[in-house]
C-alpha positions in Angstrom: 0.0 0.0 0.0 3.0 2.3 -0.1 2.5 5.5 -2.1 -1.3 5.4 -1.8 -2.8 8.5 -0.3 -5.0 8.0 2.7 -7.4 10.5 1.2 -8.1 8.4 -1.9 -11.8 9.3 -1.6 -12.0 13.1 -1.1 -14.2 14.2 1.8 -17.3 16.2 1.1 -19.4 18.4 3.4 -23.1 17.8 3.7 -23.3 21.4 4.9 -22.6 22.4 1.2 -26.0 20.9 0.2 -28.0 23.8 1.4 -25.6 26.4 0.0 -25.1 24.8 -3.4 -27.4 21.7 -3.9 -26.4 21.3 -7.5 -22.7 21.5 -6.7 -23.0 19.0 -3.9 -25.0 16.6 -6.0 -22.3 16.7 -8.7 -19.5 16.2 -6.2 -21.4 13.2 -4.6 -22.3 11.7 -7.9 -18.8 12.1 -9.3 -17.3 10.4 -6.2 -19.7 7.5 -6.6 -19.0 7.1 -10.3 -15.3 7.1 -9.6 -15.1 5.0 -6.5 -18.5 3.7 -5.6 -17.8 5.5 -2.3 -18.0 8.9 -0.8 -16.8 10.4 2.5 -19.3 12.8 4.0 -18.5 15.2 6.9 -20.8 17.7 8.6 -23.8 15.3 8.4 -25.5 16.9 11.4 -26.1 13.8 13.5 -25.8 14.8 17.2 -22.3 13.8 18.4 -23.7 13.1 21.9 -26.1 10.6 20.4 -23.3 8.9 18.5 -21.2 8.7 21.7 -24.1 7.1 23.5 -24.5 4.6 20.7 -20.8 3.6 20.9 -21.1 3.1 24.7 -24.2 0.9 24.3 -22.5 -1.1 21.5 -19.5 -1.8 23.7 -21.6 -2.7 26.7 -23.7 -5.2 24.7 -20.7 -7.0 23.2 -19.0 -7.1 26.6 -21.9 -9.3 27.9 -21.1 -13.0 28.5 -21.5 -15.1 25.5 -24.5 -17.0 26.9 -26.4 -13.8 27.5 -25.7 -12.5 24.0 -26.7 -15.9 22.5 -30.2 -15.6 24.1 -30.9 -12.8 21.6 -30.0 -14.9 18.5 -33.0 -15.9 16.4 -32.2 -19.0 14.3 -33.8 -19.1 10.9 -34.5 -15.4 10.7 -31.5 -14.5 8.5 -30.0 -12.3 11.2 -32.6 -9.7 10.5 -33.1 -8.7 14.1 -31.1 -9.2 17.3 -27.8 -10.9 17.7 -25.7 -12.9 15.1 -22.7 -14.7 16.6 -19.4 -15.5 15.0 -19.1 -18.1 12.3 -22.4 -17.4 10.5 -21.9 -14.6 7.9 -19.5 -15.3 5.0 -18.7 -13.1 2.0 -20.0 -14.5 -1.3 -17.6 -17.1 -2.7 -15.3 -16.8 0.4 -13.8 -19.9 2.1 -13.6 -18.5 5.6 -16.3 -16.9 7.7 -15.9 -13.3 8.8 -14.3 -12.5 12.2 -17.2 -10.6 13.6 -20.4 -10.6 15.6 -23.2 -8.1 15.2 -26.7 -6.9 16.2 -29.4 -5.7 13.9 -32.0 -2.9 14.6 -34.7 -2.6 12.0 -37.6 -0.2 11.3 -40.4 0.0 13.8 -43.7 -0.6 11.9 -47.2 0.1 13.2 -49.6 -2.7 14.0 -51.2 -4.2 10.9 -48.7 -2.8 8.5 -48.5 -5.0 5.3 -44.7 -5.4 5.6 -44.9 -7.0 9.1 -45.2 -10.4 7.6 -41.6 -10.3 6.5 -40.1 -7.4 8.6 -39.8 -8.7 12.1 -40.2 -6.7 15.3 -37.1 -5.5 16.9 -35.5 -7.3 19.8 -34.0 -5.4 22.7 -31.4 -6.5 25.4 -33.1 -6.4 28.8 -29.7 -5.8 30.4 -29.3 -2.4 28.8 -32.3 -0.1 29.4 -30.9 2.8 27.3 -30.2 0.6 24.3 -33.6 0.9 22.7 -34.1 4.7 22.9 -30.5 5.3 21.8 -30.7 3.1 18.6 -34.2 4.1 17.6 -33.0 7.7 17.7 -29.8 6.9 15.7 -31.8 4.8 13.2 -34.1 7.8 12.5 -31.2 10.2 12.3 -29.4 8.0 9.7 -32.6 7.6 7.8 -33.0 11.4 7.5 -29.4 11.8 6.4 -29.8 9.0 3.9 -32.8 10.7 2.3 -30.8 13.9 1.9 -28.0 11.9 0.1 -30.5 10.1 -2.0 -32.0 13.5 -3.0 -28.6 14.5 -4.2 -28.1 11.2 -6.1 -31.5 11.8 -7.8 -30.4 15.2 -8.9 -27.2 13.8 -10.3 -29.2 11.3 -12.3 -31.5 13.9 -13.6 -34.5 12.8 -11.5 -36.7 14.9 -9.3 -35.1 15.6 -5.9 -37.8 13.7 -4.1 -37.7 10.7 -6.5 -36.4 8.2 -3.8 -38.9 9.3 -1.1 -41.7 6.9 -2.2 -39.5 4.0 -3.2 -37.8 4.0 0.3 -40.9 4.7 2.4 -40.9 2.1 5.2 -38.0 0.4 3.5 -36.4 -2.7 5.0 -33.4 -0.7 6.3 -31.1 -2.1 9.0 -28.7 -0.6 11.5 -25.9 -3.0 12.2 -23.8 -2.8 15.3 -20.5 -4.6 14.5 -17.8 -5.9 16.8 -14.6 -7.2 15.4 -12.7 -8.7 18.4 -9.0 -8.9 18.9 -7.4 -11.0 16.1 -5.0 -13.9 17.0 -1.9 -14.2 14.9 -3.1 -17.5 13.4 -6.6 -16.2 12.5 -7.8 -18.2 9.5 -9.7 -15.3 7.9 -10.1 -11.6 7.9 -12.5 -9.3 9.8 -14.8 -8.9 6.7 -14.0 -10.6 3.5 -14.3 -8.9 0.1 -17.9 -8.2 -0.7 -20.4 -5.7 -2.0 -23.4 -4.5 -0.1 -26.9 -5.7 -1.1 -28.9 -2.5 -0.4 -29.4 0.9 -1.9 -26.7 2.9 -0.1 -24.8 2.3 3.1 -24.0 5.0 5.7 -21.1 3.9 7.9 -20.0 5.3 11.2 -16.7 4.1 12.8 -14.4 3.8 9.8 -11.7 5.9 11.5 -10.2 2.7 12.9 -8.0 1.5 10.0 -8.9 -1.6 8.1 -11.6 -0.6 5.5 -10.4 -0.9 2.0 -12.1 -0.6 -1.5 -11.0 -2.4 -4.6 -10.1 0.3 -7.2 -10.4 0.0 -10.9 -6.8 -1.0 -11.4 -7.0 -3.9 -9.0 -5.3 -2.1 -6.0 -6.9 -2.0 -2.6 -7.3 1.6 -1.4 -7.7 2.4 2.3 -10.7 4.5 3.2 -9.7 6.8 6.1 -12.4 9.5 6.8 -12.0 12.4 9.1 -13.1 11.9 12.7 -16.9 11.6 12.9 -17.5 11.6 9.1 -19.7 9.1 7.3 -18.4 6.7 4.7 -21.2 6.2 2.2 -21.2 3.6 -0.5 -23.3 2.4 -3.4 -25.1 -0.9 -2.9 -26.1 -3.5 -5.4 -29.7 -2.4 -5.6 -28.6 1.1 -6.7 -26.0 -0.3 -9.1 -28.8 -2.4 -10.7 -31.2 0.5 -10.8 -28.6 2.7 -12.5 -27.3 0.0 -14.9 -23.8 0.3 -13.2 -23.6 4.0 -13.8 -23.1 4.1 -10.0 -21.0 1.1 -9.2 -21.3 -1.1 -6.1 -17.6 -1.4 -5.3 -16.0 -4.5 -3.7 -14.7 -3.7 -0.2 -13.3 -5.5 2.8 -12.0 -5.0 6.4 -8.5 -6.4 6.8 -6.9 -7.6 10.0 -4.8 -5.0 11.9 -1.1 -4.8 12.1 0.5 -6.7 15.0 0.6 -3.8 17.3 -3.2 -3.3 16.9 -4.3 -7.0 17.0 -5.3 -6.9 20.7 -7.7 -4.0 20.0 -11.4 -4.5 19.2 -12.9 -2.7 16.2 -16.4 -1.4 16.3 -18.5 0.1 13.5 -22.1 1.0 12.7 -23.3 0.6 9.1 -26.8 1.7 8.2 -28.0 -0.3 5.3 -30.7 1.9 3.6 -33.1 -0.3 1.7 -35.9 0.2 -0.8 -39.5 -0.7 0.2 -40.0 -4.4 -0.1 -42.4 -4.3 -2.9 -40.6 -1.7 -5.0 -39.8 -3.0 -8.4 -36.2 -2.5 -9.4 -36.3 -1.6 -13.0 -33.4 0.0 -14.9 -33.7 3.8 -15.1 -34.2 4.7 -18.8 -31.6 7.5 -18.7 -29.0 5.0 -17.6 -29.4 2.9 -20.8 -27.4 4.0 -23.8 -25.9 2.3 -26.9 -22.6 2.1 -25.1 -24.3 0.9 -21.9 -27.1 -1.4 -22.9 -29.6 -2.6 -20.2 -28.0 -5.3 -18.2 -31.2 -6.1 -16.3 -34.2 -6.3 -18.7 -36.2 -8.3 -16.2 -37.3 -6.3 -13.2 -37.2 -7.8 -9.7 -38.8 -6.6 -6.4 -36.5 -5.4 -3.6 -37.6 -8.3 -1.3 -37.0 -10.9 -4.0 -33.5 -9.5 -4.6 -32.7 -9.3 -0.9 -33.9 -12.9 -0.3 -31.6 -14.2 -3.1 -28.6 -12.4 -1.8 -29.1 -13.4 1.9 -28.9 -17.0 0.8 -25.6 -16.3 -1.0 -24.0 -14.9 2.2 -25.2 -17.7 4.5 -27.7 -15.7 6.6 -30.7 -17.5 5.0 -30.8 -21.2 4.3 
């Protein structure tokens, strides 16, 4: 990695959106077209809320293994609650990822039509502040995500509110990730090379080194945001919707150098999803003679999600 700048993906400021929405949309879209990633500072999420979320995350993963295991729901594809080590594996990988995680989903009202496949949240009884903290963070990330999607829509020549309907009550998930200390003889890496399934991902916690993206020339570039900034990347659903105009870039989390192996890594990705019954159909403006339609057959977001969850071992 020598000679590679740690600022490979240039940081943007979401504060610029209000001052120059067209300029911000162009900068965000250009970063996505070039890297499939963007680094977004000044996102406006309350730093005190984020600090509470880190404290609750560390407190949960510090619980004894047996108490954490009580919140694992077998057969539910890890959609809610706790997923222990040795379950998730990157597509086509030979070793499972070195991580455990917790999922918080969207709270739906009684009788909502999506409740047949979007499970209720599970909350650890040991941590009374866990639920209010993560419901607040989920909502905050959801709001920031919609602002970013509005900029993406403008970049694509769509109405600024184009994504509002398609993501209403979307099957989004906030994942709390713990990568524990790594022994010298660990058989795998913290997170194998993969692409995200969803529309866009908003990631907190990438300041701890390890996140890398696979660039066009085959080199792995480190992603090193300023403190508190979000790392945002294109998911496979947006790649499919835009006919690869916005690419879903392969990325991974590598193991730390020897001097950092005894230190846990925590991160909080928010996987922003489309509504389950939204039909992913290639946007006409993303189809050209040089870029013919790769996906002539549409698919619903839920059908696509189910297919991909089977590929990564969360759904049997």
